[in-house]
C-alpha angles and dihedrals in degrees: 000000000000117000124199132203129187123214129186109216114195115191117207097159129039114271139151118264133154094250121144092219121056136179110237104191105047140276096260127061120183128192131183123213126192089187133021088222089077115082119226122224129191144165132226108199112215128186132189104216093174127105094245141037118294130191123218126199118208126202140144132246139165120254113216118181101201118202109260093352106078124228129336127189110211125171115293111272095035096130139033095258097046116119086225114176091347089088115073132172127210094235138026093202138005136190110223122202120223110289092004120148117208132189108222102200128203135184130199121204104182117225115247090237091060099070097116113114115259145070125314122185149171137167129245107216116212109191121192109226099215116060124226111247122206129175113223125210092253091059096256115134111218121203113199118199107207120214123175116210106205110194114221110196128186123191113200118205128348115338118251118192109242129226115250123205132194106241099176141354119191136171116220129189111234127193113256090010137077088242145274135263115226113203119188118198126186128207109226095182136078097247125073119234139182115238131196116208127199133173122220114200123201128188127225090276093055095253118143107240101170143016116187126222113266118265116205126207137164115242113203120204113277092006140096139235127197122219115202114203118191115221118207140156097022115141117234114278146081121301137187113222136193119205113204123192111192120193094172084245100060141001121231117193138185133183124220138168119231129198116201114196 
C-alpha cells in the first residue's frame, strides 16, 4: 500500500532544492523612502528551470517573528508596521513555459497614515503549483509544496540604528552533537536591521579555543529573532563565552558561562 504525505516548504533564506521554479534575485528586497509621497517599484525575477510548464500563484502575507515562537504568517495588514494593501503585484498567477524567466513586478504606494519613521514590511508569497514528489525508503511518497516568502522591506525617513537586547540564552542538548546555544535578540527600535552573531569561547586559562561562524538574521522593529549556534568538539569542562551581535552600526555583547559534560 502506498502512503502519501504533504509538506508545505516555505523558503525564507536561499537554499538548494529540486524545485522547477526558482527566484533569481534574492528573497529580501529593501527600499528607502525619504517621503511617503513617492511610490516604490520593484521586481522579483522568477525562472522555470523545469522541462515542462509550471504555474505560480502569487499572494501577500505578513511575516511576524514572535519571541520564542518562530515565524507566523497572518493576513496582510495584521500589525501597525505591515505594508497592508499598499503593496500590490502585477499578477496573481502566471503560467511559465519551460526555461522562461519572468519579472514579477510590485508597486508600493504608502498609506498616508504610515508616515512615522521606521521600517514597514510584508512578504510576497510565490507558490509553485505542482508539488515535488519524492519516494522515501519506507515506501511513503512525500509531496512537498514549495512556497517562496520574498521579504519586501521599506525604510521611511533617515535610518537610526536600533538598540538590541538579549531576551533569552539557552543551552540545548542535540543528538549527535554536544549541544546548541539558542540566542534570542529583540529589536527595541523602529527600524529593522540585520545582525550577525558569533560566539567566542575561552577556557579556564583565558585562552580563546573557538570562534563560531557568523549567523545572520533580520531583526524587525519590536520583534525577536533566534540564532542557533551548534557546539561541537569542545572537551569537557567549564568555559567563559562572549556573544557578539554585530549590526555594522553597533556591537552588542553578552557574557555567559558554559559547562560541557
